[in-house]
N, C-alpha and C positions, 0 to 999 in steps of 0.2 A: 571389510567388516562394517564400515559406516554405511555402505550401500545396503547391506543386509538389514542393519538396524533401521535404516530409513524406510525400507519397504515394509517392515513389520510394524514399527512404531507409528508410521504415518496413519494407521487406522485409529490411533488415539484421538487425532484431531478431527475425525469425521463428525462427531456430534458436537464439537465445540462451536461450530460455525452456523448454527441454525438461524441466528439473527444477524450475524455479521462478523466475519473474521477469516483471514487466510489460514487454511488448515494445514497445507503442505506447500513445498516448493519443489520444482523440478529443474534440473539443468541437464540437457540431453536425456539420457535414459536413467539418470539417478534421481531418486526421490529423497527429500529431506523433510523430516517431520517438524511441523510447527508446534508451538506451545498450546496445550489444551487447558483452558482455564477451569475445566471441570474434571481434570484428570489427576493423577498422582501428585502428591506434594513435592516429591523429590525430582520432578522434571527440571526445576530451575537450576539444579546442580548436576544434572545428568550430562555426561560428556558429549552426548549427541545433540544437545539443544542448540539450534541455530537461530531461533526466534526469541526476541525479547518477551518477557512474560507480560500477560494481561489477564485480569481476573474476571472479566465479565464481557459478554457480547452485547451489553446494553450500550447504545450509542453515546457519543459525547455531543452535547447540545450547545456548548459555549465556544465562541470563536477564540476566546482568550484563555481557555482552560490549559493549564500547564501540561496536562496529560495528552494534549493534541499531538505532541511530538511522536510518541511511540505507544500510546495508550497507557492505562494505569495498571501496575506501577512502572512498567517499562524497564524492569531490571535487566541488565545485560545477559546475553546468552553465553554459553560456555565455549562454543566453537563457531567456525565460519563456513559458509558454503564456498568452495573453490570454484572460480569461474574465470574464463579468459575473456578479456575485453573483445567485444564483437559477438559473443554468445548470447543466446536468449536465456532468461530466467522466467519461469512461469509460476505465478501464484495460483494455488488451487483452493477454491472455496466450495463449500458444500451447503446445499439448501438455501442459497441466496434467493430472496423473494422480492426485493425492491427493484424498481425499474426506471426511475427518473433521477438523473444527476450525473455529474462527471466522475471519472475515475482517473487518478493521477499517481504516477510512480516517481518517487524522489530518491535521490542518493545524497549522502553526506560523507565527507572524508573524516575518518576518526582521528587522523593525525598520529596514529600509533595503534595500540591495542584497543579494540572496541569494547573490551570488557571493563575498561576504566573511563569510557567516554560518556559525557553527559549529553544526551540527545537534545535536551531543552536548550542548550547553547550552541547547537549545530548551525552551520550554514548549509542549507539544502538547495539542490538544483534538480530540475525535472529531467527525467530521461524519457518520459512518455506521458501522454494524456489522451483520454478518449471521452467524447461527449455525445452531443446530438448528431446522429448519423443522417437522419432523413425525417421529413415531416415536421410536425409542430411540437412545441415544448411540452404541451400536456399529453398528447397522444402519439407522438412520433416514435421512431425507432432510435432510442439511445443505445450506446454500447452496453450500458448497464442492463437494459432489457434483453438485448441479444445474448448477453453473458449468462443469463439465468438458464439453468438446466433443470427442467421440470421432471426429468425421469429419475432423479435422485443421484445421478452421477456428478462428478466434479465440474464446476464452472471454471474455465481456464482463462487466465489473464497473462498473456506473454508480453514481455518487453525486452528490448535489446540493450545490453550495457554498451555504450558507445565504444567503437573499435579503437578510437584514439586515446581513450582515458588512460591516464598514467596508473601503474600498478600501486596497490596499497590496500589498506583495510578500510572498508566502507560500511555504512548502514544503508540498507535499501528499505524504503518505506512505501507500502502500498496503501492508498487512501481512497475510500469510496465516500462521496458526499451524496446523501440521499435527500431529495427535495420534494418528496411526495406530501409532506405536511406543510401547509401554508405558513410561510414566515417562520418556520421552525426547522432549520436544516439539521441534519444528523450526520456526524462524522464517524467513520469507522476506519481507524488507522492501525496498522501493525508494522513492526520493524524486524528485520533479520540482519544478521552479520554476513558480510561478503569479504572474501579475500580475492581481489582482482589481480590477475596475472596478465602478462603480455609485454609488448615493447612500446606501448604508447607513451606519449609525453604530454598529452593534452589535458587541460582542466578548464572548466568554465570561468568566464570573467564575472565581475560583480553584477552585471546586468542580468545574469541568470540566477542569482542567488536570492534566497529568502530565509527568514526566520519563521519557525513554527513552535509556538504560536507567534503571531505577528503578521503573517501574510494575509489572513482573512479578517474581515470586520463585518459587523451587522449593518454598516453603512453601505456595503457593496450590494448593488441590485441583483447581482448573480448569486449572492448568498442569502440575503433577506428577500426572498421571492415567494410569491403566491402563484403557482403554476396554473391555477384555475381562474385567475382574475381576468376580466375582459382587458384586452390589450396586451396580455402576456400569453395566455393559453395558445393563441393562434400564431405566435411568432415562430419563425422557422430557423432562427439562429440563436445560439447561446455561446457567449464568450466565457471560456473557462478562466477563472481568476488566477492570479499569480503570474510569475515571470514566464518568458517563453521557454520552450523545451530546448535543452542543449543536446545536439546530435553529434557533437564531436567534429 
């Protein structure tokens, strides 16, 4: 039944993402609908809701904004996406237009039911990150540029839940940081609930963990950046801020 609902209700999220937001998620052949900030008001309490609510596709501009965790208001979802450690989860975006900046996938252990978990107090770890693939910071091929789908179809962002991760209830957070405006970074985060299954016993150590907000600062040159400035525009490397990716 959830599979049928997901395939149908996934259309709701199509128009929600014109400026920035994960519209749907897929695991294998199953689609799960994201929250549509411009859709029906009863989504937040709908039994199929797997994504935490967010009310606007306007970006977040402050590195210390409390909404940086799961966007505003970040109210918990009603259910979780079932996934086995080692499987891919794909976030589907529609009409994404920005092309410069990193994309980072994070997870956090809810320590129980994610419906009662405060994302602002979470300890997050990266499961994947994608940045500058080739060329220069200003004009090169970022994954964010390659990710854009100009024909109106979904832009797909797959990441793998580490195969050794211990089972449990988790948040997954997809974050795009757009750097096209000089010294004015734009954050686009969304969170969904996962129920991870499997036989793993692994979990990242402290060196992989970060607080959100807290991990970013306008003192960081990778965040407070003018990609058009001499000495920056032609650089061919970009260090994605935050801790290293935990691969299990």
